[in-house]
C-alpha positions in Angstrom: -10.6 14.1 45.8 -8.5 14.6 42.6 -6.6 11.3 43.0 -10.0 9.5 43.2 -11.4 11.2 40.1 -8.3 10.9 38.1 -8.1 7.1 38.3 -12.2 6.6 38.3 -13.5 9.3 35.9 -10.6 11.4 34.3 -13.1 12.8 31.8 -15.2 14.5 34.8 -12.0 15.7 36.6 -10.7 17.2 33.3 -14.0 19.2 32.8 -13.9 20.4 36.2 -10.3 21.6 36.0 -11.0 23.2 32.7 -13.5 25.4 34.5 -11.5 26.1 37.5 -13.4 23.9 39.8 -10.7 21.4 40.8 -7.5 21.8 42.9 -5.2 22.4 39.9 -2.1 22.1 41.7 -2.8 18.9 43.3 -4.1 17.4 39.8 -0.9 18.6 38.0 1.3 16.8 40.6 -0.7 13.6 40.1 -0.5 13.8 36.3 3.2 14.0 36.6 3.4 10.9 38.7 0.9 9.1 36.7 2.7 9.7 33.4 5.9 8.3 35.1 4.3 5.1 36.1 4.5 2.1 34.0 3.0 2.6 30.5 0.4 -0.4 30.9 -0.6 0.9 34.3 -4.2 2.5 34.9 -3.0 5.5 36.3 -0.7 6.2 33.2 -3.8 5.6 30.9 -6.0 7.6 33.2 -3.5 10.7 32.8 -3.6 10.3 29.0 -7.3 10.4 29.1 -7.4 13.5 31.4 -4.9 15.2 29.0 -6.8 14.5 25.9 -10.4 15.6 27.3 -8.7 18.7 29.0 -6.9 19.7 25.6 -10.2 19.8 23.7 -12.2 21.6 26.4 -10.0 24.0 28.2 -9.1 27.4 27.3 -5.6 27.9 25.6 -3.8 29.8 28.9 -4.8 26.6 31.1 -3.3 24.2 28.6 -0.1 26.1 28.4 -0.1 26.0 32.2 -0.6 22.3 32.2 1.9 21.6 29.6 4.6 23.6 31.2 3.9 22.1 34.5 3.5 18.5 33.8 5.8 18.0 30.7 9.0 18.7 32.8 12.3 17.2 31.4 12.1 13.9 33.4 8.6 13.3 32.1 9.6 14.1 28.3 12.7 11.7 28.8 10.4 8.9 30.0 7.8 9.3 27.3 10.3 9.5 24.5 10.3 6.0 23.3 6.8 5.6 23.6 5.5 8.6 21.4 7.9 7.9 18.6 6.2 8.1 15.1 6.6 4.2 14.7 4.2 3.9 17.7 1.8 6.2 16.2 1.3 3.9 13.2 1.2 0.8 15.2 -1.1 2.0 17.8 -3.6 3.3 15.0 -3.7 -0.2 13.6 -4.3 -1.7 16.8 -6.0 0.9 18.9 -6.8 4.4 17.2 -7.3 6.0 20.6 -3.6 5.4 21.8 -2.4 7.0 18.6 -4.6 10.0 19.1 -3.4 10.2 22.8 0.3 10.2 21.5 -0.5 13.2 19.1 -2.0 14.9 22.1 1.0 14.5 24.1 3.0 16.3 21.0 0.5 19.0 21.0 1.1 19.5 24.7 5.0 19.3 24.1 4.8 22.1 21.4 3.0 24.4 24.0 5.7 23.3 26.6 8.5 24.5 24.2 9.4 21.2 22.4 8.5 22.6 18.9 11.6 21.3 17.3 11.2 17.9 18.7 7.7 17.6 17.6 8.4 18.8 14.2 10.9 15.9 13.5 8.5 13.5 14.8 5.7 15.1 12.6 8.3 14.6 9.5 9.2 11.2 10.3 5.5 10.0 10.7 4.6 11.6 7.3 7.5 9.6 5.6 6.1 6.5 7.2 2.5 7.2 6.1 3.7 8.0 2.6 5.6 4.7 2.4 2.3 3.0 3.4 0.3 4.9 1.0 2.2 3.5 -2.0 0.5 0.2 -1.5 -2.5 0.9 0.6 -5.4 3.1 0.2 -5.6 6.5 1.6 -8.9 5.7 3.5 -7.1 3.4 5.6 -5.1 6.3 7.1 -7.3 9.3 6.6 -8.4 9.8 10.0 -4.7 9.7 11.2 -3.6 11.9 8.6 -6.2 14.5 9.3 -5.4 14.2 13.0 -1.7 15.0 12.3 -2.6 17.8 9.9 -5.3 19.4 12.2 -3.6 18.8 15.5 0.1 18.9 16.0 1.0 20.3 12.5 -1.4 23.1 12.7 -0.1 23.9 16.3 3.5 24.1 15.3 5.1 27.8 15.2 5.2 29.4 11.7 9.2 29.1 11.6 8.8 25.2 12.0 5.5 24.7 10.2 6.6 26.2 6.8 9.3 23.9 6.2 7.4 20.8 7.1 4.2 21.8 5.2 6.5 22.5 2.0 7.9 19.0 2.4 4.3 17.6 2.2 3.3 20.0 -0.5 5.9 18.3 -2.8 4.8 14.7 -2.2 3.8 12.6 -5.3 2.5 9.0 -4.5 2.0 6.2 -7.0 -1.8 6.2 -6.6 -3.0 9.4 -7.9 -6.4 9.1 -6.0 -4.2 8.8 -2.6 -2.1 12.0 -3.7 -5.3 14.0 -4.4 -6.9 13.2 -1.1 -3.6 13.7 0.8 -3.1 17.2 -0.8 -6.6 18.2 -0.5 -6.6 17.6 3.6 -3.4 19.6 3.9 -5.0 22.4 1.7 -8.2 22.4 3.7 -5.9 22.5 7.0 -4.1 25.5 5.7 -7.2 27.6 5.1 -9.1 26.8 8.0 -6.5 26.5 10.9 -4.3 29.6 10.4 -5.4 33.2 11.2 -5.9 35.1 7.9 -2.8 37.4 8.7 -0.6 34.4 9.3 -1.9 32.4 6.0 -1.8 35.3 3.5 1.1 37.4 5.3 3.4 34.2 4.5 4.8 34.0 1.0 5.6 30.3 1.5 2.0 29.4 2.4 0.8 31.3 -0.6 2.9 29.2 -2.7 1.9 26.1 -1.1 -1.8 27.0 -1.5 -1.2 27.8 -5.1 0.7 24.4 -5.7 -2.1 22.4 -3.8 -4.9 24.0 -5.8 -3.3 23.2 -9.1 -2.1 19.6 -8.2 -5.7 18.6 -6.7 -7.5 20.0 -9.6 -5.1 18.7 -12.3 -5.5 15.1 -10.8 -9.2 15.6 -10.6 -9.5 16.4 -14.2 -8.1 12.9 -14.9 -10.2 11.2 -12.1 -13.7 12.6 -13.1 -14.3 10.1 -15.9 -13.4 7.2 -13.8 -15.3 8.2 -10.9 -17.7 11.1 -11.5 -18.9 11.2 -8.0 -15.4 11.8 -6.6 -14.7 14.1 -9.3 -17.7 16.3 -8.5 -17.1 16.2 -4.7 -13.4 17.3 -5.2 -14.6 20.2 -7.4 -17.0 21.1 -4.8 -14.4 21.2 -1.9 -12.1 23.3 -4.2 -14.6 25.8 -4.8 -15.3 26.0 -1.0 -11.7 26.6 -0.5 -11.4 29.4 -3.1 -14.6 31.0 -1.5 -12.9 30.8 1.7 -9.6 32.5 0.6 -11.7 35.2 -1.0 -13.4 36.0 2.4 -10.0 35.8 4.1 -8.6 38.3 1.5 -11.4 40.7 2.0 -11.2 40.5 5.9 -7.6 41.4 5.7 -7.4 43.8 2.9 -5.0 41.2 1.0 -6.8 41.4 -2.4 -3.7 41.3 -4.2 -3.0 38.0 -2.8 -6.3 36.3 -3.7 -5.8 38.1 -7.3 -2.7 36.3 -7.7 -3.8 32.9 -6.3 -6.6 33.1 -9.0 -4.4 34.0 -11.9 -2.0 31.3 -11.1 -4.8 28.7 -10.8 -6.8 29.7 -13.5 -5.6 27.6 -16.3 -5.9 24.3 -14.3 -9.1 25.1 -12.8 -10.8 25.9 -16.1 -9.5 22.7 -17.5 -10.8 20.6 -14.5 -14.4 22.6 -15.0 -14.2 21.7 -18.6 -13.8 18.1 -18.1 -16.6 18.1 -15.8 -18.7 20.0 -18.4 -18.0 17.4 -20.9 -18.7 14.7 -18.7 -22.3 16.3 -18.1 -22.8 16.5 -21.8 -21.7 12.8 -22.4 -24.4 11.9 -19.7 -27.0 13.8 -21.4 -26.2 12.4 -24.7 -26.5 8.9 -23.4 -29.7 9.6 -21.6 -31.1 11.0 -24.9 -30.3 7.9 -26.8 -32.4 5.7 -24.4 
């Protein structure tokens, strides 16, 4: 039954297994065999489709079980050259689904105990993307970047994530608009993906948040006159982030942390809102002259 469904309808089998309505042991054995087959085979792609759908639907305890049963050393060795960062970018340009499948494998590897390996892969991938963003628009790669940020990066254990995130926080791209969106997406991941206790209890994360808010607001102050729509949109996103932080601080009783974040971002935020106000006044003056 499992073999028939895995190769004809992996999504249905994943749904069944996520709800304990399949022979999980048989399915796990099939997944291992399929991942060890030729990378262009139907069996291999069926296994990837199963894993992607299962990852989005199953409870975490079942995801951990599948990770540890399926991603054994022989499977990981076989997959290594196919899940490298270079292949993520190449696949994204040719077939985005394949790149997302690779990142799904990274997530399973984290659960299987290969966090350090995935950390290095994420850092290498971000270095490649940052080089590409020196010449290309962020919109071309935004889905990929967000897939990394909200996927494997958000899943990394804290001891590995802090170093990787801090590296990305320091990134400055030649194109300021690219830098703005890149850092905004990282900021959004930080305030929405971690538990309040983890986020506000880690000094490095707090420092990263402060730097990201200041960097995004500072760039936005320059961009608002060139593109008011972007300026107002980014300002709104920053406002939502600050409101979310306030909520998290009250939930955890870490009022002092929010007070520090506000104090250390106040000048840059005030400058941004001053530019937004100046633009509104300028627009009103122009309208009154017509």
